[in-house]
C-alpha positions in Angstrom: -8.0 9.9 -6.7 -5.5 12.1 -8.6 -2.7 14.0 -6.9 0.3 15.9 -8.2 3.9 15.7 -7.0 7.3 16.9 -8.3 10.5 15.2 -9.0 13.4 16.6 -6.9 16.9 17.2 -8.2 17.8 13.8 -6.7 14.9 12.1 -8.7 12.9 11.6 -5.6 9.1 12.1 -5.2 6.8 12.6 -2.2 3.7 10.6 -2.1 0.9 12.9 -1.1 -0.5 12.5 2.4 -4.0 11.7 1.2 -2.7 8.7 -0.7 -0.4 7.6 2.0 -3.3 7.6 4.5 -5.7 5.9 2.2 -3.2 3.1 1.5 -1.9 2.9 5.1 1.7 3.5 4.0 4.3 4.0 6.7 8.0 4.9 6.8 10.0 1.9 5.8 7.3 0.3 3.7 8.4 -1.1 0.3 6.8 -0.1 -3.0 6.9 -2.0 -6.2 7.7 0.2 -9.2 6.7 -1.0 -12.7 6.4 0.5 -16.1 3.2 0.1 -18.2 3.6 1.9 -21.5 4.4 5.5 -20.6 3.0 5.1 -17.0 4.9 4.6 -13.8 2.9 2.4 -11.4 3.8 2.4 -7.7 2.0 -0.1 -5.5 2.6 -1.4 -2.0 4.3 -4.7 -1.6 1.8 -7.4 -0.7 1.6 -7.9 3.0 1.2 -11.1 4.9 -2.0 -11.8 6.8 0.0 -11.6 10.1 1.3 -8.1 9.3 -2.2 -7.0 8.3 -3.5 -8.4 11.6 -0.9 -6.4 13.6 -1.7 -3.2 11.7 -5.5 -3.5 12.0 -5.7 -4.8 15.5 -8.4 -6.8 17.1 -11.4 -5.0 15.6 -11.8 -7.6 12.9 -13.1 -11.2 13.2 -10.1 -13.0 11.7 -11.9 -16.3 11.7 -14.4 -14.9 9.2 -11.6 -13.4 7.1 -9.6 -16.6 7.0 -12.7 -18.7 6.2 -13.6 -16.3 3.3 -10.0 -16.5 1.9 -10.1 -20.3 2.1 -13.4 -20.4 0.1 -12.0 -18.2 -2.6 
């Protein structure tokens, strides 16, 4: 997915809505910013299993998820 955004006079950018939705970003979330060569990489801070559970609700069989993570 490729989107375009501009840098404002305060050096701020807006993350396009399609990307925010796809990544589940919310106001107050933390992003990690790193430089790779001439690229700026923004990625969501890794979330804990507890926070993921809260965000996704009860629609997921968490016993299966935890068992799969333990195996890996």
